[in-house]
C-alpha positions in Angstrom: 58.2 91.5 -15.8 59.2 92.4 -12.2 60.7 89.3 -10.3 58.5 88.4 -7.4 60.9 88.4 -4.1 59.7 85.1 -3.3 60.9 82.6 -5.9 62.2 78.6 -6.0 64.2 77.7 -3.2 67.8 77.0 -4.4 70.5 75.1 -3.4 72.6 76.3 -0.1 75.3 77.5 -2.4 73.3 80.0 -4.6 71.7 83.0 -2.4 67.9 82.8 -1.5 65.6 85.9 -2.7 64.8 88.4 -0.1 61.9 89.8 1.5 61.6 93.4 0.8 60.0 96.1 2.7 58.1 96.3 6.0 54.7 94.5 6.7 51.6 96.7 6.9 51.2 97.6 10.7 48.7 95.1 12.2 47.9 95.1 16.2 48.7 91.8 17.5 50.3 90.6 14.2 52.9 87.9 13.5 53.4 88.5 9.9 51.7 85.3 8.3 51.7 86.8 5.0 48.0 87.7 4.3 48.5 91.5 4.8 50.9 91.4 2.3 48.7 89.9 -0.3 46.4 91.6 -2.9 43.5 91.6 -0.3 45.4 92.5 2.9 41.7 93.1 3.9 41.6 89.5 4.6 43.5 89.7 7.9 40.0 90.7 9.6 38.6 86.8 9.0 41.7 84.8 8.7 43.9 86.1 11.9 43.8 83.9 14.8 44.4 86.7 16.9 41.1 88.4 16.4 38.0 86.1 16.6 39.2 82.4 15.8 36.6 80.1 15.7 38.2 76.8 16.0 35.1 74.5 16.4 33.9 75.4 13.1 37.5 75.2 11.6 38.4 71.8 13.1 35.0 70.4 11.6 35.7 71.6 8.5 39.1 70.7 7.9 38.8 67.2 9.7 35.0 66.4 9.8 34.8 67.1 13.2 35.8 69.3 16.1 37.7 68.1 19.1 35.7 65.6 21.6 36.2 66.5 25.1 35.0 62.9 26.2 38.1 61.6 24.3 41.3 61.4 25.9 43.6 64.2 25.2 41.4 65.9 22.5 40.9 69.0 24.8 44.3 69.3 24.9 45.8 68.5 21.4 42.9 69.0 19.1 41.3 66.1 16.8 43.4 63.2 15.6 43.3 60.0 14.5 46.5 58.6 16.3 49.6 59.7 18.0 53.1 57.9 17.3 56.4 58.3 18.7 58.7 58.2 15.5 62.0 58.9 13.9 63.7 58.0 10.7 65.8 54.8 10.3 68.5 56.8 8.6 68.4 60.6 10.1 68.9 63.2 7.7 72.3 65.4 8.0 71.4 68.9 9.1 67.8 68.1 10.4 66.9 69.4 13.6 65.5 66.0 14.7 66.0 63.3 12.3 63.8 64.8 9.0 60.5 63.7 9.2 59.1 66.9 8.2 61.6 67.3 5.4 61.4 63.8 4.4 57.5 64.1 3.8 57.9 67.2 2.0 60.7 65.4 -0.5 58.4 62.4 -0.9 55.4 64.7 -2.2 57.6 66.0 -4.5 59.1 63.1 -6.0 55.7 61.2 -6.3 54.2 64.4 -8.1 51.6 64.8 -5.3 52.2 68.2 -5.1 54.0 71.0 -7.5 55.5 72.9 -4.9 55.9 73.2 -1.2 55.9 76.4 0.5 58.2 76.8 3.5 61.4 78.3 5.2 64.7 78.4 4.4 67.5 80.2 6.2 68.6 83.9 4.9 72.0 83.4 3.1 73.5 86.1 5.6 72.0 84.7 8.9 71.2 81.1 9.6 68.8 81.9 12.2 66.5 84.1 10.0 63.6 82.4 7.9 62.8 83.3 4.5 59.8 82.0 2.8 60.7 79.8 -0.2 58.6 77.9 -3.1 60.3 74.4 -3.7 59.6 72.6 -6.6 62.5 69.9 -6.6 62.8 67.4 -4.0 66.6 67.5 -3.9 66.2 71.7 -2.6 64.3 70.7 0.4 67.9 69.7 2.1 68.4 73.8 2.1 65.1 74.3 4.3 66.3 71.7 7.1 66.7 73.1 10.9 64.9 75.7 13.3 64.9 79.3 12.4 63.4 82.0 14.9 61.7 85.2 13.7 58.8 86.0 11.8 58.2 85.4 8.1 55.4 85.9 5.6 55.0 82.8 4.5 51.6 82.8 3.0 52.6 85.7 0.8 53.5 82.9 -1.4 49.9 81.6 -2.3 49.4 84.2 -4.8 52.6 83.5 -6.6 52.2 80.0 -6.6 48.7 80.1 -8.4 50.1 82.7 -10.7 52.6 80.0 -11.7 49.7 77.8 -12.3 50.4 75.3 -9.6 47.3 73.4 -8.5 48.6 71.1 -5.8 50.4 72.5 -3.1 52.1 71.2 0.2 52.7 73.8 2.9 55.0 73.4 6.1 53.9 76.2 8.8 53.5 77.0 12.1 50.0 77.7 14.1 49.1 81.1 13.1 50.3 80.6 9.4 47.8 77.4 9.4 45.0 79.3 10.9 45.1 81.9 8.3 45.6 79.4 5.4 42.7 77.5 6.7 40.7 80.4 6.9 40.9 81.5 3.0 41.3 78.1 1.9 38.3 77.9 0.4 38.8 81.0 -2.1 42.6 79.8 -3.4 41.3 77.3 -5.4 44.0 74.7 -5.1 43.0 70.9 -6.4 45.0 69.5 -3.3 46.4 71.0 -0.3 48.5 69.3 2.3 49.4 71.0 5.5 52.3 69.5 7.9 52.2 71.7 11.0 54.7 72.0 13.5 54.3 73.0 17.0 55.1 76.6 18.3 54.6 78.7 21.4 57.1 81.2 21.8 58.7 82.9 18.9 60.4 86.3 18.8 62.7 88.5 16.2 65.8 87.1 14.9 67.4 90.1 16.5 66.5 89.4 19.8 67.1 85.7 19.4 70.7 86.7 18.7 70.7 88.5 22.3 69.4 85.4 23.6 72.2 83.1 22.1 74.8 85.8 23.4 73.4 85.3 26.9 74.1 81.4 26.4 77.8 81.0 25.1 80.4 83.3 24.8 81.1 82.6 21.0 77.0 82.9 19.7 78.2 83.2 16.4 79.2 79.7 16.3 75.9 78.2 17.5 74.8 76.2 14.6 71.8 74.2 16.3 69.4 75.1 19.4 66.6 72.7 20.6 64.4 72.8 23.8 64.4 69.1 24.6 61.6 67.0 26.3 64.4 66.0 29.5 64.2 69.5 30.4 67.6 70.9 28.7 68.5 72.9 25.9 70.8 71.8 23.5 73.5 73.4 21.7 75.8 72.4 18.9 78.9 74.4 17.7 80.7 74.5 14.4 83.4 72.6 16.0 81.8 69.9 16.9 81.0 70.9 20.5 77.3 70.0 22.5 76.3 71.9 25.3 73.5 71.1 27.3 71.8 73.7 29.6 68.8 72.4 32.2 65.8 74.8 31.7 66.2 76.1 35.0 69.5 77.4 34.4 68.4 79.5 31.3 69.0 83.0 31.7 65.3 84.1 31.2 65.5 87.0 33.6 68.0 88.7 31.8 65.6 89.0 29.1 63.4 92.2 28.3 59.8 92.1 29.2 58.9 92.2 25.7 61.2 89.4 24.3 58.4 87.4 23.6 55.5 89.3 22.0 51.7 89.5 23.4 50.9 87.3 20.2 53.3 84.2 21.3 52.2 84.5 25.2 48.4 84.6 24.2 48.5 81.8 21.2 45.5 79.2 22.0 47.1 76.8 19.4 50.5 75.2 20.6 49.6 71.8 18.4 48.8 73.3 15.4 45.3 71.6 15.3 44.1 72.5 11.9 47.3 70.7 10.3 46.7 67.3 8.6 49.6 66.3 10.5 51.6 67.8 13.3 55.1 66.9 13.7 56.7 67.9 17.0 59.0 66.6 19.9 56.9 67.4 23.2 55.4 63.9 23.5 58.0 62.1 21.9 60.5 61.2 24.9 63.7 61.9 22.9 62.2 61.1 18.9 59.5 63.2 17.2 55.6 62.9 18.3 53.2 63.0 15.2 49.4 63.7 15.7 48.0 62.3 12.7 44.6 64.3 12.4 43.0 63.3 9.1 43.0 61.3 5.9 45.5 63.5 4.4 47.6 63.1 7.4 47.6 59.6 7.0 48.6 60.1 3.4 51.4 62.1 4.5 52.8 59.9 6.9 52.3 56.8 4.9 54.8 58.4 2.3 57.9 57.5 4.4 56.9 53.7 4.4 59.5 51.6 5.9 61.8 54.5 6.2 60.0 55.3 9.4 60.5 53.6 12.9 56.9 53.8 14.8 55.9 53.1 18.2 53.0 54.2 20.8 53.8 57.2 22.7 54.4 57.0 26.8 53.5 59.1 29.6 54.8 59.3 32.9 54.7 62.0 35.8 52.2 64.6 37.1 51.7 67.7 35.5 49.8 69.5 38.4 52.3 70.7 40.3 54.7 72.3 37.7 51.6 74.0 35.9 50.4 75.3 39.6 53.8 76.7 40.1 54.0 78.0 36.5 50.5 79.8 37.0 51.7 81.6 40.2 54.7 83.0 38.4 52.8 84.3 35.4 50.2 86.0 37.8 52.8 87.6 39.5 54.8 88.8 36.1 51.3 89.7 34.7 50.6 91.5 37.6 53.8 93.7 37.4 55.5 91.8 40.4 58.7 90.3 40.3 59.1 86.5 39.8 60.0 84.2 42.8 63.5 83.6 42.2 65.1 80.3 42.6 68.2 80.2 44.8 71.1 79.9 42.7 72.0 76.7 44.8 68.9 75.2 44.1 68.9 75.5 40.4 71.5 72.7 39.5 69.8 70.6 42.2 66.1 71.1 40.3 68.1 70.9 36.8 69.1 67.1 37.9 65.8 66.3 39.3 63.6 67.7 36.7 64.6 64.8 34.0 63.9 62.2 36.4 60.9 63.1 38.2 59.0 65.5 36.1 56.4 64.7 33.4 57.2 62.7 30.7 56.2 61.9 27.2 52.3 63.0 26.5 52.2 64.1 30.1 55.0 66.5 29.1 53.0 67.7 26.2 49.8 68.1 28.5 51.8 70.1 30.7 53.0 72.7 28.3 49.6 73.0 26.7 48.1 73.7 30.0 50.8 76.5 30.6 50.3 78.0 27.4 46.6 78.0 28.4 47.1 79.6 31.8 49.8 82.2 30.2 47.1 83.3 27.4 44.2 83.9 30.3 46.4 85.9 32.4 48.2 87.8 30.0 45.1 89.0 28.0 43.4 89.5 31.3 46.4 91.9 31.9 47.0 93.7 28.5 43.9 93.3 26.1 40.8 92.2 28.8 38.3 93.2 25.8 39.8 90.5 23.6 39.3 87.8 26.0 35.7 86.9 24.7 36.8 86.6 21.2 40.1 85.6 21.5 39.7 82.4 24.0 38.1 79.3 22.9 35.8 77.4 25.4 38.5 74.3 25.4 41.2 76.7 26.9 39.1 77.4 30.0 38.5 73.8 30.3 42.5 73.7 30.3 42.9 76.3 33.3 39.8 75.5 35.4 41.9 73.0 37.5 43.9 75.8 38.4 41.0 77.8 39.9 41.5 80.3 36.9 38.1 81.0 35.9 36.3 83.6 33.4 35.1 87.0 35.1 32.3 89.2 33.8 32.8 90.0 30.2 35.4 87.4 29.3 32.8 85.0 27.6 31.1 85.7 24.4 27.8 87.5 24.7 28.7 88.9 27.9 28.6 92.2 29.0 31.7 94.0 30.0 31.8 95.5 33.6 32.8 98.9 32.2 29.8 98.7 29.7 27.1 98.1 32.3 27.1 101.6 33.3 26.7 103.0 29.7 
């Protein structure tokens, strides 16, 4: 019997299995894993970059679609409640305090699931994600931390079924979770728990290493990177050093134009709305931000019980100015014009100022979601205008409307494109 390239997660001292072979070519693809399954044709209905139907999917997963009349649902999707949270005893090696890993560990310890499908680091590259199937709670420790790159997580679904697993937990990013939900009914699992993490801008692991090289003279010694809600990037090094870089001083202008692929620049699901619970940081003000979306999400949060410190999220500042400035820069970039560069002398001033006067908490999260919506419309309008009517949900148009960005002819479902009128 040939061993499948994805197997159970090992402890950190044992090598993790490698993925072999390239993914089949797909236009606008983040390699979620469906194209590597026994039925790669399912990409047509499963991919969020083809013709997503968020209202129908939200209603099926959560019992209702997002309610525009309920505060924050247009931005963040359906939810029961949102909280700021942190583990009372942070887990060593966790990206934050270990909430995501902790939930997965409890699922395995209580027997609620047979396996967790998630990512672990490649044994030769701590930043490269490798899909793994974890069946022992102790092995979740090997999966802590952030990875950067594409990894076919959903290719593990068929091996999980083949091993007789009926109850599954999955930790995934939005494009993986949308595809999972699209084929969920045909998978036949008795129970499926989905822990989602927010995601906006992914890139290849190789390009990420190029980015690290711009941040430090010794990039190979960087062990941790996080974009924080205080407008700074935190780096940690093998020798214990910590370096904080204000967002405005990042060397973004030195990155190639294709550093972030079009998929990530046109993603409409920053907050992972089809997960049972979203575990992120944007609205956390230094802690994590949890969006509990349905009853399964309540069950997942309840697994941590008294291990978790929970409070109501805060919100300060105003997002209109930052989003408007961002929209102007994206419009110039999408039109092939150079960005308006901030004078070098101004960068440290603004880097000091933004954490003090910029949006915080939920307002910071709303800011980022609106920026992603702006980016989606303007980049699709430039690069793939014919996809706009099928890829952009109605709530995205609502988010960009305050910035005078409105659908043009042919950009809404059912409209005739300008080039088709003369045919």
